[in-house]
Every structure is written in structure tokens, then in C-alpha cells.
C-alpha positions in Angstrom: -3.2 217.5 11.9 -0.1 216.4 13.3 -1.8 214.4 16.7 -3.1 212.4 13.7 0.4 212.2 12.1 1.8 210.8 15.3 -1.0 208.1 16.2 -1.2 207.1 12.6 2.5 206.9 11.7 1.9 208.6 8.1 3.5 211.9 6.4 1.9 215.3 7.0 0.3 215.0 3.4 -1.0 211.0 3.8 -2.8 212.2 7.5 -4.4 215.9 5.3 -6.1 213.3 3.2 -7.0 210.3 5.7 -8.5 213.2 7.6 -10.7 214.2 4.6 -11.8 211.0 3.6 -13.1 210.3 7.4 -14.4 213.5 7.2 -16.6 212.6 3.7 -17.2 209.7 4.7 -18.8 211.3 8.8 -20.7 213.6 6.0 -21.9 210.8 3.7 -23.5 208.4 6.9 -25.5 211.4 7.7 -26.7 212.0 3.9 -27.5 208.1 4.6 -29.2 208.1 7.7 -31.1 211.3 7.0 -32.1 209.9 3.4 -33.3 206.1 5.5 -35.3 208.5 7.7 -37.6 210.1 4.9 -38.1 207.6 3.1 -39.3 205.7 7.1 -41.6 208.6 7.0 -43.0 208.7 3.6 -43.6 205.0 4.3 -45.7 205.5 7.0 -47.9 208.5 6.1 -48.6 206.3 2.6 -49.6 203.4 5.4 -51.6 205.8 7.5 -53.7 206.9 4.1 -53.8 203.3 2.9 -55.8 203.0 5.7 -58.0 206.0 5.8 -59.2 205.3 2.5 -59.9 201.9 3.5 -62.1 203.6 6.1 -58.9 203.1 8.9 -59.7 199.1 8.7 -56.5 198.9 7.2 -54.8 198.0 10.2 -57.3 196.1 12.3 -57.3 193.6 9.5 -54.4 192.4 9.2 -54.5 190.0 11.4 -56.6 188.2 9.4 -55.3 188.7 6.3 -54.5 184.9 6.0 -58.4 183.8 7.5 -59.6 183.0 3.1 -55.7 181.0 2.6 -56.7 179.2 5.3 -60.7 178.7 4.7 -60.0 178.6 0.8 -58.8 174.9 1.1 -60.6 171.9 -1.7 -62.2 168.8 -0.6 -58.8 166.8 -0.7 -55.7 167.3 -2.6 -56.6 165.5 -5.3 -59.7 167.4 -6.3 -57.8 170.0 -7.7 -56.0 166.9 -10.3 -59.5 166.2 -11.0 -60.5 170.1 -11.8 -57.2 170.4 -13.5 -57.9 167.0 -15.9 -61.9 167.1 -16.2 -61.8 163.9 -14.0 -65.1 163.1 -12.2 -65.4 164.0 -8.5 -66.9 161.6 -5.4 -68.5 165.0 -4.2 -69.8 166.2 -7.4 -73.6 166.8 -6.6 -75.0 168.5 -9.6 -73.3 172.1 -8.6 -71.0 173.6 -10.8 -68.3 173.5 -8.0 -67.8 170.1 -9.0 -69.0 169.7 -12.9 -65.9 169.4 -14.6 -66.8 166.8 -16.8 -69.6 169.2 -18.7 -66.4 171.7 -19.6 -64.1 169.1 -21.7 -62.9 170.4 -25.1 -63.2 167.4 -27.6 -61.4 167.0 -30.1 -62.1 163.7 -31.6 -64.4 161.6 -30.4 -63.1 160.6 -27.0 -60.1 162.5 -27.2 -60.8 166.1 -25.0 -58.0 168.4 -23.9 -59.3 169.5 -20.6 -60.7 173.2 -20.3 -58.3 174.9 -18.1 -55.8 173.7 -20.1 -57.1 174.3 -23.4 -57.7 178.1 -22.3 -54.0 178.0 -20.6 -53.4 177.2 -24.1 -55.2 180.6 -25.3 -53.8 182.6 -23.0 -49.8 181.3 -23.7 -50.9 181.9 -27.7 -52.0 185.4 -26.9 -48.7 186.3 -25.2 -46.6 184.4 -27.9 -48.8 186.1 -30.3 -48.1 189.8 -28.9 -44.5 189.1 -28.0 -43.7 187.9 -31.8 -45.3 191.5 -33.1 -43.9 193.6 -30.2 -41.1 192.3 -30.2 -40.3 192.4 -33.9 -41.5 195.9 -34.2 -39.6 196.6 -31.3 -36.6 195.1 -33.1 -37.2 197.7 -36.2 -38.0 200.8 -34.0 -35.1 200.2 -31.5 -32.1 200.9 -34.3 -33.7 204.2 -34.9 -34.2 205.0 -31.1 -30.6 204.6 -30.4 -28.1 207.5 -30.1 -24.8 205.7 -31.5 -26.3 204.7 -34.7 -28.8 208.1 -36.1 -27.5 210.9 -33.3 -29.6 212.7 -31.2 -31.6 213.7 -33.8 -35.0 214.2 -34.2 -35.5 210.6 -35.8 -34.6 209.3 -32.0 -37.0 211.9 -31.1 -39.4 210.7 -32.3 -39.5 207.4 -32.3 -38.2 207.3 -28.2 -41.8 209.3 -27.7 -43.7 206.5 -30.0 -42.6 204.0 -27.1 -42.8 206.0 -24.4 -46.7 206.1 -25.2 -47.2 202.6 -25.9 -45.8 201.4 -22.7 -47.4 204.6 -20.6 -50.5 202.6 -19.5 -50.3 199.5 -18.7 -52.2 196.5 -21.1 -55.3 196.2 -18.9 -55.9 199.7 -19.7 -55.3 199.3 -23.0 -57.3 196.4 -23.7 -60.1 198.6 -21.7 -60.3 200.9 -24.6 -59.9 198.8 -27.5 -63.1 196.4 -25.8 -64.8 198.9 -26.7 -64.3 199.0 -30.2 -62.8 195.6 -31.1 -65.7 193.5 -29.1 -65.0 191.5 -26.2 -62.1 188.2 -26.8 -58.6 187.3 -27.6 -58.2 190.0 -30.2 -58.2 192.7 -28.3 -56.1 191.0 -26.0 -53.3 190.6 -28.4 -53.4 194.4 -29.6 -53.2 195.7 -26.0 -50.5 193.4 -25.3 -48.5 193.9 -28.5 -48.8 197.7 -28.1 -47.1 197.3 -24.6 -44.7 194.6 -25.3 -43.1 197.6 -28.4 -42.7 200.5 -26.1 -41.1 198.2 -23.2 -38.9 196.1 -25.2 -38.2 199.0 -27.7 -36.4 200.5 -24.4 -34.8 197.6 -23.6 -33.2 196.9 -27.4 -31.8 200.6 -27.9 -30.3 200.4 -24.0 -28.8 196.8 -25.7 -28.0 198.7 -29.0 -26.2 201.8 -27.1 -23.9 199.5 -25.2 -22.2 197.4 -28.2 -19.1 197.6 -29.0 -18.9 200.1 -32.3 -15.4 198.8 -33.4 -16.8 196.8 -35.6 -19.1 199.3 -36.8 -16.3 201.7 -37.9 -14.9 198.8 -39.4 -17.5 198.9 -42.3 -18.5 202.2 -42.4 -14.2 203.0 -43.2 -14.4 200.6 -46.5 -17.7 202.0 -47.3 -20.6 199.9 -45.8 -23.8 201.3 -46.0 -26.1 202.0 -42.3 -27.8 199.0 -43.0 -25.5 196.8 -43.6 -23.6 198.6 -40.1 -26.3 197.2 -38.4 -26.7 194.1 -39.7 -23.3 193.0 -39.7 -21.6 194.4 -36.6 -24.9 195.5 -34.6 -27.1 192.5 -35.0 -24.5 189.8 -34.5 -23.8 191.1 -30.7 -26.9 192.9 -29.4 -29.3 189.8 -30.3 -28.6 186.9 -27.0 -29.7 189.8 -25.2 -32.6 190.5 -27.1 -33.8 186.6 -27.2 -33.2 187.3 -23.0 -35.0 190.0 -23.4 -38.1 188.5 -25.3 -38.5 185.2 -23.5 -38.6 187.4 -20.1 -41.3 189.6 -21.8 -43.1 186.1 -23.0 -43.2 185.3 -19.5 -44.8 188.6 -18.5 -46.9 188.6 -21.2 -48.2 185.1 -19.8 -49.4 187.4 -16.8 -50.8 190.2 -18.4 -53.0 188.1 -20.7 -53.4 186.0 -17.7 -55.3 189.8 -16.2 -56.6 190.8 -19.4 -59.0 187.6 -19.7 -60.3 188.6 -16.6 -61.8 191.1 -18.0 -63.0 190.0 -21.3 -59.9 189.2 -22.9 -60.6 185.4 -22.6 -58.4 182.5 -21.9 -57.2 181.0 -18.4 -57.8 184.4 -16.4 -61.2 184.2 -17.4 -62.3 181.1 -16.1 -59.9 182.1 -12.9 -62.3 184.8 -11.6 -64.8 183.2 -11.9 -63.8 180.2 -10.3 -62.3 182.4 -7.4 -65.7 184.3 -7.7 -67.7 181.5 -6.9 -66.2 180.0 -4.3 -64.5 176.9 -6.1 -61.5 176.6 -4.5 -59.6 173.0 -6.7 -60.7 175.1 -10.0 -58.5 177.9 -8.1 -55.8 175.9 -7.7 -55.1 173.8 -10.2 -55.1 177.2 -12.5 -52.6 178.6 -10.5 -50.2 174.9 -10.5 -51.1 175.4 -14.7 -49.7 179.2 -14.6 -46.7 178.0 -12.7 -46.0 175.2 -14.0 -46.1 177.8 -17.8 -43.5 179.7 -16.0 -41.0 177.3 -15.2 -41.1 176.5 -18.3 -40.8 179.2 -20.3 -37.9 179.9 -17.6 -35.8 176.9 -18.6 -36.9 177.5 -22.2 -34.8 180.9 -22.1 -32.2 179.2 -20.1 -31.7 176.2 -22.8 -32.0 179.3 -25.9 -29.6 181.5 -24.2 -26.7 178.3 -24.1 -27.8 178.0 -27.8 -27.1 181.3 -28.7 -24.3 182.6 -26.5 -22.4 179.6 -26.1 -22.1 176.5 -23.3 -18.5 178.0 -22.7 -19.5 181.3 -21.9 -21.5 180.2 -18.9 -18.8 177.4 -18.3 -16.1 180.2 -17.8 -18.1 182.5 -15.8 -19.3 179.5 -13.2 -15.3 179.0 -13.0 -14.2 182.5 -11.9 -17.4 182.7 -9.6 
């Protein structure tokens, strides 16, 4: 200790603190190194298990991972846009691969909606309706799940368990169960996505409520406001921007979930995507991927615009100036 005091020019007490700090840093680095080693061992064991489950071909097939993409290409890039808008193909040979015209959905006379856009509308409709239903019920339930509003009593426990049950199973599993009851189609997809949305958004919502500033609520309580009035005027204005942001994020997730459910009988673009990739229709597959990408980008931009409107553009400008 005396050597440390002399070498650093610190007092004895300061040198003691420095020595303890260095000791703690050394121990923390040892624990971090052990943690990294354990993660690497677990990762290696998982990859070996995957290799064994794949009949020992997992590592052997890695060099050929991109062969499918290399061979799965359309005749020319414009074929993707012909498939997207149901335009006649110069490669038409009577097969389904180049037959885009027969899939048109005529609305009025010669005016038609391209098949993939029509199917995408169905998928987005499933996502939006599911988000409205699930988000609305999550909004209602989240206040009964927040500890700062109802305490740690049985009401909070029951509501949280209901949310956990709803989000415990993936949408595709719920859809598979509901398909047996509601038959194949968008109704089963809406029910499955809505149930999962209640659980997922409900958890995000009540965590936002629990982080809200309770001073406005205390002020309303002091003047005799009831529980509903305190929630309406003290909590909801604080949490709405985050609620809207989470709801729009969930809409993006639900678009993807609706696409996956469509592949197993839920209707929409997921079904035609499964058929096109299974039949080796490259142009149709890439057209669907591009439409999905554009849809997600549009939802993201709309989310950003709406958050600016709700929170106020000055809040974003202030954060940008500080950065």
C-alpha cells in the first residue's frame, strides 16, 4: 500500500480506494471472460446439435448456402414488374410461370387490381384490423395491469396472466388451432393475430403506464377525482405517444405475421408467395418480396410522421440539437 501511495502520489486512504477499485475491475474482467467462454461453448454445442439433427449435413452444406439465390433468377428484371402489375409476358408459353394476365381482379370494365396488390391489401387489412382489435383491448387491460394504478392485488395478477397466455404461443400456432374451428381464411388469421397482439401490446402498454409521472395523478386525487378520471386526464395524455408508436410497430409485425399465416391457409399474399416459391416462379416471388418491403417502409414512415404530430416536432429538433 505504501508503494502504491508513493508511486501515484496519493494519500494512504486514496491509495486504498484505488487498490480496491482495481481489484474489483480485475474480478469483473475475469467474470466477463468466463461468461464469453460459456456463451461460445453453448453456441458450439448448439451448432453441433443442429448438425446432428440435420443428418450431419449442416456444416457440409454451408458453402452451397447461396446456390438457390444464384439459380433462382427471372428471365430479365422487367419480368418482376410484369408479374407485379399483371402485364403480358413475352416469355408466355402457356404455363402458370408466365401467365400473369389471368390473375387480374377486374373492378369496373377494363379497370383491374393486380393480383399481388389485391392479395397484399388482404394481408394489410388483416394486420390493421387485428391491430385495432388487439390494441384496443390491450389499451383497456393495461391500466388494470399497472402496479402504480391498481397495486399488487388479484386484479393485476389475473390481467397479467391473461396477457401471458395470449402471447405465449406464436400467431401461426394459434391460427392452426383456430382454422379447425373457423375454417381456412382471413377470419382465423384476424383472430390469431388479434389474440397475440393483446398479449404483446398489453405488456408494452402497462410498462409505459408504470413509468408515467404520477404527480398529475396525485394532484387529481387530492381534489377528489375518481380512478377513471385520474387515468383519463393524468395518465393517458402522457402515454399516448408511446402507445401510438408501439401500435404502429405492432402493425409492421402483424403484416409479417399475416403473411406467414397466409402461407398456412390464412389467405392474402402469404398464400401466393408460398405457391410461387414452391413452383419456382422467380419473377412472382421477387415481386411479392418487393411489395412487402415497400409496405413495411411506408408503415414506418407513417409511424414517424404520426409521432411527430403527436409529440411535436420541437421535441425531435431539441434532441437533434443536443446530439
